[in-house]
The first five atom37 places (N, CA, C, CB, O) and aatype in JSON, in Angstrom:
{
  "aatype": [10, 11, 0, 7, 6, 12, 19, 10, 1, 15, 2, 15, 14, 6, 10, 7, 6, 0, 19, 6, 15, 10, 6, 12, 6, 18, 6, 7, 6, 15, 12, 8, 9, 15, 13, 2, 0, 1, 18, 10, 9, 3, 19, 10, 15, 19, 9, 6, 6, 6, 6, 19, 10, 10, 6, 10, 7, 3, 8, 13, 7, 14, 0, 9, 9, 1, 14, 11, 6, 3, 5, 8, 18, 10, 4, 19, 19, 12, 14, 12, 1, 10],
  "atom_mask": [
    [1, 1, 1, 1, 1],
    [1, 1, 1, 1, 1],
    [1, 1, 1, 1, 1],
    [1, 1, 1, 0, 1],
    [1, 1, 1, 1, 1],
    [1, 1, 1, 1, 1],
    [1, 1, 1, 1, 1],
    [1, 1, 1, 1, 1],
    [1, 1, 1, 1, 1],
    [1, 1, 1, 1, 1],
    [1, 1, 1, 1, 1],
    [1, 1, 1, 1, 1],
    [1, 1, 1, 1, 1],
    [1, 1, 1, 1, 1],
    [1, 1, 1, 1, 1],
    [1, 1, 1, 0, 1],
    [1, 1, 1, 1, 1],
    [1, 1, 1, 1, 1],
    [1, 1, 1, 1, 1],
    [1, 1, 1, 1, 1],
    [1, 1, 1, 1, 1],
    [1, 1, 1, 1, 1],
    [1, 1, 1, 1, 1],
    [1, 1, 1, 1, 1],
    [1, 1, 1, 1, 1],
    [1, 1, 1, 1, 1],
    [1, 1, 1, 1, 1],
    [1, 1, 1, 0, 1],
    [1, 1, 1, 1, 1],
    [1, 1, 1, 1, 1],
    [1, 1, 1, 1, 1],
    [1, 1, 1, 1, 1],
    [1, 1, 1, 1, 1],
    [1, 1, 1, 1, 1],
    [1, 1, 1, 1, 1],
    [1, 1, 1, 1, 1],
    [1, 1, 1, 1, 1],
    [1, 1, 1, 1, 1],
    [1, 1, 1, 1, 1],
    [1, 1, 1, 1, 1],
    [1, 1, 1, 1, 1],
    [1, 1, 1, 1, 1],
    [1, 1, 1, 1, 1],
    [1, 1, 1, 1, 1],
    [1, 1, 1, 1, 1],
    [1, 1, 1, 1, 1],
    [1, 1, 1, 1, 1],
    [1, 1, 1, 1, 1],
    [1, 1, 1, 1, 1],
    [1, 1, 1, 1, 1],
    [1, 1, 1, 1, 1],
    [1, 1, 1, 1, 1],
    [1, 1, 1, 1, 1],
    [1, 1, 1, 1, 1],
    [1, 1, 1, 1, 1],
    [1, 1, 1, 1, 1],
    [1, 1, 1, 0, 1],
    [1, 1, 1, 1, 1],
    [1, 1, 1, 1, 1],
    [1, 1, 1, 1, 1],
    [1, 1, 1, 0, 1],
    [1, 1, 1, 1, 1],
    [1, 1, 1, 1, 1],
    [1, 1, 1, 1, 1],
    [1, 1, 1, 1, 1],
    [1, 1, 1, 1, 1],
    [1, 1, 1, 1, 1],
    [1, 1, 1, 1, 1],
    [1, 1, 1, 1, 1],
    [1, 1, 1, 1, 1],
    [1, 1, 1, 1, 1],
    [1, 1, 1, 1, 1],
    [1, 1, 1, 1, 1],
    [1, 1, 1, 1, 1],
    [1, 1, 1, 1, 1],
    [1, 1, 1, 1, 1],
    [1, 1, 1, 1, 1],
    [1, 1, 1, 1, 1],
    [1, 1, 1, 1, 1],
    [1, 1, 1, 1, 1],
    [1, 1, 1, 1, 1],
    [1, 1, 1, 1, 1]
  ],
  "atom_positions": [
    [[-89.94, 116.45, -133.36], [-90.1, 117.76, -134.06], [-89.3, 118.89, -133.24], [-91.71, 118.13, -134.19], [-89.39, 119.01, -132.02]],
    [[-88.59, 119.61, -133.98], [-88.07, 120.87, -133.36], [-87.84, 121.82, -134.52], [-86.7, 120.62, -132.5], [-87.92, 121.38, -135.66]],
    [[-87.57, 123.08, -134.31], [-87.48, 124.11, -135.24], [-86.59, 123.58, -136.45], [-86.9, 125.4, -134.55], [-85.42, 123.22, -136.35]],
    [[-87.33, 123.61, -137.56], [-86.5, 123.39, -138.77], [-86.18, 121.86, -139.16], [0.0, 0.0, 0.0], [-85.66, 121.55, -140.23]],
    [[-86.56, 120.96, -138.15], [-86.22, 119.55, -138.34], [-87.25, 118.47, -137.8], [-84.91, 119.33, -137.68], [-87.88, 118.63, -136.75]],
    [[-87.35, 117.48, -138.54], [-88.02, 116.25, -138.02], [-87.23, 115.07, -138.13], [-89.26, 116.0, -138.69], [-86.74, 114.7, -139.2]],
    [[-87.08, 114.45, -137.0], [-86.27, 113.23, -136.93], [-87.32, 112.01, -136.87], [-85.25, 113.27, -135.61], [-88.19, 111.91, -136.01]],
    [[-87.1, 111.17, -137.83], [-88.04, 109.9, -137.88], [-87.2, 108.73, -137.36], [-88.61, 109.57, -139.45], [-86.06, 108.5, -137.76]],
    [[-87.86, 107.99, -136.44], [-87.16, 106.77, -136.04], [-88.17, 105.6, -136.15], [-86.56, 106.9, -134.55], [-89.34, 105.74, -135.8]],
    [[-87.68, 104.48, -136.63], [-88.47, 103.23, -136.76], [-87.65, 102.11, -136.11], [-88.8, 102.89, -138.3], [-86.42, 102.03, -136.21]],
    [[-88.42, 101.27, -135.46], [-87.83, 100.16, -134.7], [-88.73, 98.87, -134.85], [-87.68, 100.57, -133.17], [-89.91, 98.84, -134.52]],
    [[-88.08, 97.91, -135.35], [-88.74, 96.65, -135.52], [-87.83, 95.49, -135.13], [-89.19, 96.51, -136.94], [-86.7, 95.34, -135.6]],
    [[-88.39, 94.66, -134.21], [-87.5, 93.5, -133.68], [-87.06, 92.68, -134.89], [-88.3, 92.52, -132.59], [-85.97, 92.12, -134.77]],
    [[-87.74, 92.52, -136.04], [-87.39, 91.66, -137.1], [-86.33, 92.43, -137.96], [-88.66, 91.24, -137.92], [-85.38, 91.8, -138.43]],
    [[-86.45, 93.74, -138.19], [-85.72, 94.42, -139.15], [-84.6, 95.41, -138.61], [-86.68, 95.14, -139.96], [-83.71, 95.85, -139.33]],
    [[-84.74, 95.7, -137.28], [-83.79, 96.62, -136.65], [-84.34, 98.03, -136.57], [0.0, 0.0, 0.0], [-85.55, 98.28, -136.56]],
    [[-83.35, 98.95, -136.52], [-83.78, 100.39, -136.3], [-83.28, 101.16, -137.35], [-83.31, 100.99, -134.97], [-82.25, 100.81, -137.94]],
    [[-83.97, 102.31, -137.7], [-83.62, 103.21, -138.71], [-83.9, 104.61, -138.29], [-84.31, 102.88, -139.95], [-84.96, 104.83, -137.69]],
    [[-83.03, 105.59, -138.54], [-83.22, 107.01, -138.23], [-83.0, 107.86, -139.39], [-82.34, 107.44, -137.15], [-82.0, 107.69, -140.09]],
    [[-83.92, 108.83, -139.67], [-83.8, 109.68, -140.77], [-84.13, 111.12, -140.31], [-84.7, 109.22, -141.93], [-85.12, 111.26, -139.58]],
    [[-83.38, 112.21, -140.67], [-83.53, 113.48, -140.34], [-84.01, 114.29, -141.57], [-82.29, 113.97, -139.77], [-83.38, 114.21, -142.63]],
    [[-85.12, 115.06, -141.44], [-85.64, 115.82, -142.7], [-85.67, 117.27, -142.23], [-87.19, 115.31, -143.23], [-85.9, 117.57, -141.06]],
    [[-85.42, 118.19, -143.23], [-85.67, 119.53, -142.97], [-87.06, 119.84, -143.15], [-84.87, 120.37, -143.78], [-87.72, 119.22, -143.98]],
    [[-87.54, 120.73, -142.45], [-89.05, 121.16, -142.59], [-89.28, 122.42, -141.89], [-90.05, 120.09, -142.0], [-88.5, 122.88, -141.05]],
    [[-90.41, 122.97, -142.27], [-90.9, 124.24, -141.53], [-91.67, 123.77, -140.35], [-91.83, 125.2, -142.45], [-92.57, 122.93, -140.47]],
    [[-91.35, 124.26, -139.25], [-92.07, 123.91, -138.0], [-92.04, 124.91, -137.03], [-91.57, 122.75, -137.4], [-90.95, 125.41, -136.78]],
    [[-93.07, 125.31, -136.42], [-93.39, 126.44, -135.44], [-93.86, 125.69, -134.18], [-94.58, 127.53, -136.0], [-94.68, 124.78, -134.23]],
    [[-93.33, 126.1, -133.14], [-93.78, 125.52, -131.81], [-92.72, 124.95, -131.03], [0.0, 0.0, 0.0], [-91.54, 125.01, -131.36]],
    [[-93.18, 124.35, -129.93], [-92.31, 123.76, -128.93], [-91.81, 122.36, -129.56], [-93.12, 123.58, -127.49], [-92.47, 121.73, -130.39]],
    [[-90.6, 121.97, -129.08], [-90.18, 120.53, -129.43], [-91.11, 119.55, -129.0], [-88.86, 120.15, -128.84], [-91.67, 119.65, -127.9]],
    [[-91.35, 118.54, -129.82], [-92.31, 117.55, -129.54], [-91.93, 116.1, -129.94], [-93.54, 117.94, -130.2], [-91.29, 115.88, -130.97]],
    [[-92.33, 115.16, -129.15], [-92.07, 113.77, -129.55], [-93.5, 113.16, -129.65], [-91.08, 112.96, -128.47], [-94.35, 113.34, -128.78]],
    [[-93.7, 112.45, -130.77], [-94.99, 111.85, -131.06], [-94.79, 110.56, -131.81], [-95.88, 112.79, -131.87], [-93.89, 110.5, -132.64]],
    [[-95.51, 109.6, -131.59], [-95.42, 108.27, -132.15], [-96.66, 107.85, -133.0], [-95.22, 107.28, -131.02], [-97.8, 108.0, -132.55]],
    [[-96.45, 107.37, -134.18], [-97.53, 106.83, -135.06], [-97.21, 105.43, -135.55], [-97.74, 107.76, -136.28], [-96.04, 105.04, -135.6]],
    [[-98.21, 104.68, -135.9], [-98.0, 103.41, -136.53], [-97.57, 103.79, -137.98], [-99.32, 102.47, -136.46], [-98.28, 104.5, -138.69]],
    [[-96.46, 103.31, -138.34], [-95.89, 103.64, -139.7], [-96.7, 103.2, -140.8], [-94.58, 103.05, -139.88], [-96.71, 103.89, -141.82]],
    [[-97.42, 102.07, -140.73], [-98.31, 101.6, -141.76], [-99.42, 102.63, -142.03], [-98.9, 100.24, -141.36], [-99.79, 102.85, -143.19]],
    [[-99.97, 103.27, -140.94], [-101.03, 104.37, -141.28], [-100.43, 105.45, -142.07], [-101.68, 105.01, -139.99], [-101.01, 105.93, -143.03]],
    [[-99.22, 105.85, -141.66], [-98.62, 107.08, -142.39], [-98.28, 106.67, -143.85], [-97.24, 107.64, -141.62], [-98.45, 107.46, -144.78]],
    [[-97.82, 105.46, -144.03], [-97.45, 105.03, -145.46], [-98.7, 104.92, -146.2], [-96.67, 103.63, -145.53], [-98.65, 105.29, -147.38]],
    [[-99.89, 104.48, -145.73], [-101.11, 104.33, -146.41], [-101.55, 105.8, -146.78], [-102.18, 103.54, -145.52], [-101.93, 106.01, -147.93]],
    [[-101.52, 106.76, -145.92], [-101.85, 108.17, -146.32], [-101.05, 108.72, -147.39], [-101.72, 109.05, -145.21], [-101.59, 109.19, -148.39]],
    [[-99.74, 108.69, -147.24], [-98.74, 109.23, -148.12], [-98.75, 108.59, -149.48], [-97.41, 109.1, -147.52], [-98.35, 109.22, -150.46]],
    [[-99.2, 107.3, -149.57], [-99.21, 106.56, -150.86], [-100.31, 106.98, -151.76], [-99.34, 105.08, -150.63], [-100.27, 106.71, -152.96]],
    [[-101.35, 107.7, -151.17], [-102.45, 108.17, -152.04], [-102.36, 109.68, -152.4], [-103.8, 107.91, -151.35], [-103.04, 110.17, -153.3]],
    [[-101.48, 110.38, -151.67], [-101.22, 111.75, -151.99], [-100.21, 111.89, -153.06], [-100.78, 112.49, -150.81], [-99.08, 111.44, -152.91]],
    [[-100.62, 112.54, -154.25], [-99.76, 112.64, -155.43], [-98.77, 113.81, -155.28], [-100.63, 112.82, -156.71], [-97.73, 113.82, -155.94]],
    [[-99.07, 114.77, -154.45], [-98.06, 115.9, -154.4], [-96.77, 115.47, -153.53], [-98.77, 117.23, -153.73], [-96.74, 114.53, -152.73]],
    [[-95.81, 116.27, -153.82], [-94.48, 115.91, -153.18], [-94.38, 116.6, -151.7], [-93.2, 116.44, -154.17], [-93.53, 116.27, -150.87]],
    [[-95.19, 117.45, -151.51], [-95.22, 118.24, -150.2], [-96.52, 118.04, -149.41], [-95.04, 119.8, -150.48], [-97.58, 118.15, -150.03]],
    [[-96.52, 117.78, -148.22], [-97.68, 117.61, -147.37], [-97.6, 118.54, -146.25], [-97.81, 116.21, -146.88], [-96.55, 119.09, -145.93]],
    [[-98.71, 118.72, -145.66], [-98.86, 119.56, -144.43], [-99.18, 118.52, -143.34], [-100.05, 120.73, -144.56], [-100.04, 117.65, -143.49]],
    [[-98.44, 118.66, -142.23], [-98.69, 117.71, -141.06], [-99.14, 118.69, -140.01], [-97.35, 116.8, -140.58], [-98.31, 119.52, -139.63]],
    [[-100.31, 118.69, -139.49], [-100.77, 119.62, -138.51], [-101.03, 118.83, -137.24], [-102.02, 120.39, -138.99], [-101.8, 117.87, -137.2]],
    [[-100.34, 119.32, -136.18], [-100.34, 118.67, -134.8], [-100.76, 119.73, -133.8], [-98.88, 118.07, -134.39], [-100.41, 120.9, -133.91]],
    [[-101.52, 119.29, -132.84], [-101.9, 120.24, -131.72], [-101.04, 119.81, -130.55], [0.0, 0.0, 0.0], [-100.41, 120.68, -129.95]],
    [[-100.94, 118.56, -130.17], [-100.05, 118.14, -129.13], [-99.7, 116.7, -129.31], [-100.65, 118.37, -127.77], [-100.12, 116.1, -130.3]],
    [[-98.97, 116.13, -128.44], [-98.53, 114.78, -128.68], [-99.56, 113.64, -128.38], [-97.32, 114.57, -127.86], [-99.29, 112.46, -128.62]],
    [[-100.74, 114.03, -127.86], [-101.78, 113.12, -127.59], [-102.95, 113.29, -128.59], [-102.24, 113.31, -126.18], [-103.78, 112.39, -128.68]],
    [[-103.06, 114.38, -129.34], [-104.16, 114.51, -130.26], [-103.82, 114.0, -131.54], [0.0, 0.0, 0.0], [-102.66, 113.65, -131.78]],
    [[-104.8, 113.93, -132.46], [-104.67, 113.46, -133.81], [-103.78, 114.48, -134.68], [-106.1, 113.28, -134.43], [-103.62, 115.67, -134.43]],
    [[-103.25, 113.79, -135.69], [-102.5, 114.59, -136.78], [-103.41, 114.7, -138.03], [-101.06, 113.87, -137.2], [-104.11, 113.78, -138.44]],
    [[-103.33, 115.87, -138.56], [-104.14, 116.02, -139.84], [-103.01, 116.11, -140.97], [-105.17, 117.44, -139.83], [-102.07, 116.89, -140.9]],
    [[-103.2, 115.28, -141.96], [-102.18, 115.21, -143.05], [-102.96, 115.59, -144.35], [-101.49, 113.71, -143.16], [-104.01, 115.03, -144.65]],
    [[-102.42, 116.52, -145.08], [-103.12, 117.01, -146.33], [-102.11, 117.41, -147.31], [-104.08, 118.21, -146.06], [-101.0, 117.78, -146.92]],
    [[-102.44, 117.35, -148.63], [-101.53, 117.86, -149.59], [-101.32, 119.38, -149.52], [-101.99, 117.48, -150.93], [-102.31, 120.09, -149.32]],
    [[-100.21, 119.89, -149.66], [-99.88, 121.25, -149.53], [-100.79, 122.2, -150.44], [-98.41, 121.4, -149.85], [-101.16, 123.29, -150.01]],
    [[-101.1, 121.79, -151.61], [-101.84, 122.61, -152.52], [-103.26, 122.15, -152.62], [-101.2, 122.62, -153.85], [-103.97, 122.74, -153.43]],
    [[-103.75, 121.24, -151.94], [-105.2, 120.74, -152.02], [-105.86, 120.75, -150.66], [-105.27, 119.28, -152.61], [-105.7, 119.79, -149.9]],
    [[-106.58, 121.77, -150.34], [-107.16, 121.86, -149.03], [-108.45, 121.07, -148.94], [-107.39, 123.29, -148.67], [-109.04, 121.07, -147.85]],
    [[-108.95, 120.42, -149.94], [-110.08, 119.66, -149.95], [-109.94, 118.16, -149.43], [-110.56, 119.7, -151.28], [-110.93, 117.51, -149.08]],
    [[-108.71, 117.69, -149.4], [-108.41, 116.27, -149.04], [-107.69, 116.43, -147.72], [-107.5, 115.47, -150.17], [-106.78, 117.25, -147.55]],
    [[-108.14, 115.61, -146.79], [-107.35, 115.56, -145.42], [-107.61, 114.13, -144.94], [-107.89, 116.74, -144.23], [-108.58, 113.46, -145.28]],
    [[-106.61, 113.71, -144.09], [-106.59, 112.43, -143.39], [-106.28, 112.66, -141.99], [-105.6, 111.46, -143.98], [-105.45, 113.52, -141.68]],
    [[-106.94, 111.91, -141.05], [-106.68, 112.12, -139.71], [-106.01, 110.79, -139.19], [-107.99, 112.51, -138.96], [-106.55, 109.7, -139.41]],
    [[-104.86, 110.9, -138.51], [-104.14, 109.79, -137.99], [-103.94, 109.99, -136.49], [-102.8, 109.61, -138.73], [-103.42, 111.02, -136.04]],
    [[-104.37, 108.98, -135.72], [-104.18, 109.01, -134.23], [-102.79, 108.54, -133.84], [-105.24, 108.12, -133.53], [-102.25, 107.59, -134.4]],
    [[-102.22, 109.23, -132.86], [-100.92, 108.78, -132.45], [-100.94, 107.6, -131.53], [-100.21, 109.85, -131.82], [-101.99, 107.33, -130.95]],
    [[-99.83, 106.86, -131.34], [-99.75, 105.79, -130.46], [-99.18, 106.22, -129.1], [-98.95, 104.72, -131.06], [-98.39, 107.16, -129.06]],
    [[-99.55, 105.58, -128.03], [-98.94, 105.93, -126.74], [-97.94, 104.77, -126.51], [-100.06, 106.09, -125.52], [-98.28, 103.59, -126.57]],
    [[-96.79, 105.16, -126.25], [-95.65, 104.19, -126.11], [-95.28, 104.23, -124.67], [-94.4, 104.54, -127.04], [-94.37, 103.53, -124.25]]
  ]
}
């Protein structure tokens, strides 16, 4: 993460590597954080809104993911240490 951009990287020995860059609103220091992609896909598959909020404290703490317009639903995902 860095100001205005999130770069997503995925690496699988069987499938290879993929990189995607997304525009986003981000405030704070640049950060590298790793998650199990399956957990993120599970969370995003049940959120019906197109925009979500991803709240991070630091690269060791949990991420809170919630729909942008629904403050009653939230999901906590722990990062992986690589």
